[in-house]
C-alpha positions as CSV (number, residue, x, y, z in Angstrom):
1,M,141.2,-60.2,105.5
2,G,141.6,-60.8,101.4
3,E,143.6,-57.8,100.1
4,P,147.7,-59.0,100.5
5,A,147.8,-55.1,100.7
6,L,144.9,-55.1,103.1
7,R,147.2,-57.3,105.0
8,R,151.0,-55.8,104.8
9,A,149.2,-52.7,106.0
10,L,147.6,-53.9,108.8
11,L,150.7,-56.0,110.6
12,G,153.7,-53.0,109.3
13,Y,151.6,-50.7,111.2
14,G,150.1,-52.8,114.3
15,L,154.0,-53.6,114.6
16,G,154.9,-49.9,114.4
17,S,152.8,-48.9,117.0
18,L,153.7,-51.9,119.4
19,V,156.9,-49.9,120.2
20,M,155.4,-46.3,119.1
21,G,152.6,-46.2,122.9
22,F,156.1,-46.4,124.5
23,T,157.1,-42.7,123.6
24,E,153.6,-41.7,125.5
25,S,155.9,-42.4,128.9
26,L,159.7,-42.0,127.8
27,I,159.2,-38.3,126.3
28,F,158.1,-37.8,130.4
29,A,161.9,-39.5,131.2
30,Y,163.1,-37.6,128.1
31,V,162.1,-34.0,129.4
32,D,163.0,-34.6,133.0
33,R,165.9,-37.1,133.7
34,G,167.8,-35.7,129.4
35,L,167.0,-32.1,129.7
36,G,166.0,-30.9,133.7
37,R,163.1,-29.5,132.6
38,E,160.1,-29.9,134.6
39,P,157.0,-32.3,133.3
40,A,155.2,-28.8,132.1
41,F,158.0,-29.0,129.3
42,V,156.5,-31.3,127.3
43,G,153.3,-28.8,126.5
44,V,156.0,-27.2,124.3
45,L,157.3,-30.3,122.9
46,F,153.8,-30.9,121.8
47,T,152.5,-28.0,120.7
48,V,155.8,-28.6,118.4
49,Q,154.4,-31.9,117.3
50,G,151.2,-30.7,116.7
51,I,152.5,-28.4,114.1
52,G,154.6,-31.0,112.4
53,G,151.1,-33.5,112.0
54,L,149.6,-29.8,109.9
55,V,152.2,-30.0,108.0
56,G,152.2,-33.9,107.4
57,G,148.4,-33.2,106.9
58,L,149.0,-31.0,103.8
59,L,151.6,-33.2,102.6
60,S,149.6,-36.6,102.9
61,A,147.8,-36.0,99.8
62,T,151.0,-35.5,97.5
63,V,152.5,-38.0,99.3
64,L,149.5,-40.1,98.3
65,R,149.6,-39.1,94.7
66,R,153.2,-40.3,94.0
67,V,153.9,-43.3,95.9
68,G,150.4,-45.0,96.9
69,E,149.2,-46.0,99.9
70,L,151.5,-48.4,101.2
71,G,154.2,-46.2,99.9
72,A,153.1,-43.4,102.4
73,L,152.4,-45.8,105.5
74,A,155.6,-46.1,105.1
75,V,157.4,-43.7,105.3
76,G,155.1,-42.2,108.0
77,V,155.8,-45.5,110.2
78,A,159.5,-45.4,108.7
79,L,159.9,-41.1,109.7
80,F,159.2,-42.3,113.4
81,G,162.5,-44.1,113.6
82,P,164.8,-41.6,113.5
83,A,162.6,-39.2,115.6
84,A,163.0,-41.1,118.8
85,L,166.8,-42.0,117.5
86,L,166.9,-38.1,118.0
87,L,165.1,-38.1,121.0
88,A,167.8,-40.9,122.4
89,Y,170.6,-37.8,122.8
90,P,168.5,-35.7,125.3
91,N,169.6,-32.2,123.6
92,L,166.9,-29.3,122.8
93,W,167.4,-28.5,119.6
94,L,167.5,-32.3,118.2
95,G,164.3,-32.5,120.6
96,L,161.8,-30.1,118.4
97,A,163.4,-31.6,115.5
98,A,162.4,-35.0,116.4
99,V,159.1,-34.7,118.0
100,L,158.9,-32.0,115.2
101,M,159.3,-35.3,112.4
102,A,156.8,-37.3,115.0
103,G,154.5,-35.2,114.4
104,L,155.3,-34.6,110.7
105,S,154.9,-39.0,110.2
106,L,151.5,-39.1,111.7
107,P,149.8,-37.4,109.0
108,L,150.9,-39.5,106.3
109,A,150.4,-42.8,107.9
110,L,146.7,-42.6,109.0
111,V,146.1,-41.1,105.1
112,G,147.4,-43.9,103.8
113,L,146.4,-46.6,105.4
114,H,142.8,-45.1,106.0
115,T,142.9,-44.3,102.0
116,L,143.5,-48.1,101.2
117,I,140.7,-49.1,103.2
118,Q,138.5,-47.3,101.6
119,R,140.1,-48.7,97.4
120,R,140.2,-51.6,98.6
121,T,137.3,-53.0,100.1
122,P,133.2,-53.2,99.1
123,P,131.0,-50.3,100.1
124,E,129.1,-53.2,102.1
125,L,132.0,-54.1,104.0
126,L,134.0,-51.0,104.2
127,G,132.5,-50.2,108.4
128,R,133.8,-53.7,109.6
129,V,136.7,-53.6,107.7
130,A,137.5,-49.7,109.1
131,A,136.3,-51.1,112.3
132,A,138.8,-54.3,112.1
133,A,141.7,-51.8,111.3
134,E,141.2,-49.7,113.8
135,A,141.2,-52.7,116.1
136,A,144.4,-53.7,115.0
137,V,146.1,-50.3,115.4
138,R,145.0,-49.1,118.0
139,C,144.9,-52.4,120.9
140,P,149.0,-53.3,120.4
141,Q,149.2,-49.2,120.7
142,A,147.3,-49.0,123.8
143,F,149.6,-52.2,125.4
144,S,152.2,-50.3,124.4
145,I,150.9,-47.2,126.4
146,G,150.7,-49.2,129.8
147,L,153.8,-51.5,129.1
148,G,155.7,-48.4,128.7
149,A,155.4,-46.5,132.0
150,L,156.6,-50.0,133.3
151,V,159.0,-50.2,130.5
152,V,160.9,-46.4,131.3
153,A,161.0,-47.5,135.1
154,L,163.0,-50.6,134.8
155,L,165.7,-49.8,132.0
156,D,167.3,-46.4,130.8
157,Y,165.2,-44.3,128.7
158,R,167.9,-43.9,125.9
159,L,167.8,-47.3,125.6
160,V,164.2,-48.0,125.2
161,F,163.7,-44.3,122.5
162,A,167.0,-46.4,120.3
163,S,164.2,-49.5,120.2
164,V,161.8,-47.7,118.5
165,G,163.5,-46.3,116.5
166,L,165.4,-49.5,115.2
167,A,161.9,-51.0,115.4
168,T,159.3,-48.2,113.6
169,L,162.3,-48.6,110.6
170,L,162.3,-51.9,109.7
171,A,157.4,-52.1,109.9
172,G,158.4,-48.8,108.0
173,N,161.0,-51.0,105.8
174,Y,158.4,-54.2,105.6
175,L,155.4,-51.3,104.3
176,W,158.1,-50.0,101.5
177,R,159.0,-53.4,99.9
178,G,154.9,-54.0,99.4
179,R,155.0,-50.7,98.0
180,H,154.0,-52.5,94.3
181,L,150.8,-54.3,95.7
182,S,149.0,-50.3,96.5
183,P,150.4,-48.6,93.1
184,P,149.8,-44.8,93.0
185,P,146.9,-43.6,90.9
186,G,147.9,-42.5,87.3
187,P,146.6,-39.5,85.7
188,P,142.5,-39.4,85.0
189,T,141.8,-40.5,81.7
190,G,138.0,-39.6,79.5
191,P,135.8,-42.4,79.7
192,R,136.5,-44.9,76.6
193,V,133.8,-45.2,73.9
194,P,133.4,-48.9,73.2
195,A,135.3,-49.5,69.2
196,Q,132.0,-51.2,67.9
197,R,130.3,-48.1,69.1
198,R,133.0,-45.7,67.3
199,A,132.8,-47.9,64.1
200,S,128.5,-47.4,64.6
201,E,128.7,-43.6,65.0
202,Q,131.1,-43.6,62.1
203,R,128.8,-45.2,59.2
204,Q,125.8,-42.9,60.9
205,T,128.1,-40.1,59.8
206,E,128.6,-41.4,56.5
207,V,125.4,-41.4,56.4
208,D,124.4,-38.2,57.5
209,A,126.7,-36.7,54.5
210,R,125.7,-38.7,51.4
211,T,122.0,-37.6,52.7
212,R,122.7,-34.0,52.9
213,T,124.4,-34.1,49.7
214,P,122.4,-34.0,47.1
215,D,120.3,-31.4,49.1
216,A,122.6,-29.3,48.6
217,L,122.7,-29.6,45.3
218,R,119.8,-29.5,44.5
219,H,119.9,-25.8,46.6
220,S,123.0,-24.6,44.5
C-alpha cells in the first residue's frame, strides 16, 4: 500500500495480532493451573471482557478525536500489554482487571484501524483495501491461535503471557511513534468563499446601494 499511515497501521497491528492470539489458549491454562478453577470460569472472564468492550466502544470516538486514527490504534494495542502482564500473575482480582483492560483495548484498535482505512482509501478501492487489511490482521491472529495451543503445552503460561505483554507494548509504541501520519481532525469550519467571489459580491452591494439612494431621495 502506498499510504504510509496504512502501512504502519497494518505492520504494527499485524505484529501485535501475531501474539494476541496466544491468549485464546493461555486463558484456559490461567484458569486451570493459576486460579485452580473449572474451565467454565472462563465464561465469567469473557463476560467481564465484554463489559470492557462496551466501555471501549463508548470511548473510541473521543480517543479518535484527540489522538487520531493511528494514535487510537496504538492505545488499543498498547493496552493489551499490561493486561497480559497482569495475567502472568495468578490472582483473581488482577485477572478481572486484566480482562477488563483487554476488552477495553479491542474496540479502540478496531475503530482506529477501520476509520483510517476509510479516510485514506479512494472509494473505488475501499473494498479491496479493506479485504487486504482484514487478511493482514486475521491471518497472523489465526496462526497464533493454533500455535498457542502448542506453546501452552510446552512452556509455562506465565512466561508466555509476559512475552505477549512485552510484544504488544512494543507494537503499540511503534504505532504511537507514527501517529503524526494521521493527525486528529481539526474543528469543523464553514465553507470558504474565494477572494474573487467576495470582491465581486462587495462591488455588487455597493452598486445596489447607489442605485437605491436616488429613489429614496425622490420619495422623501
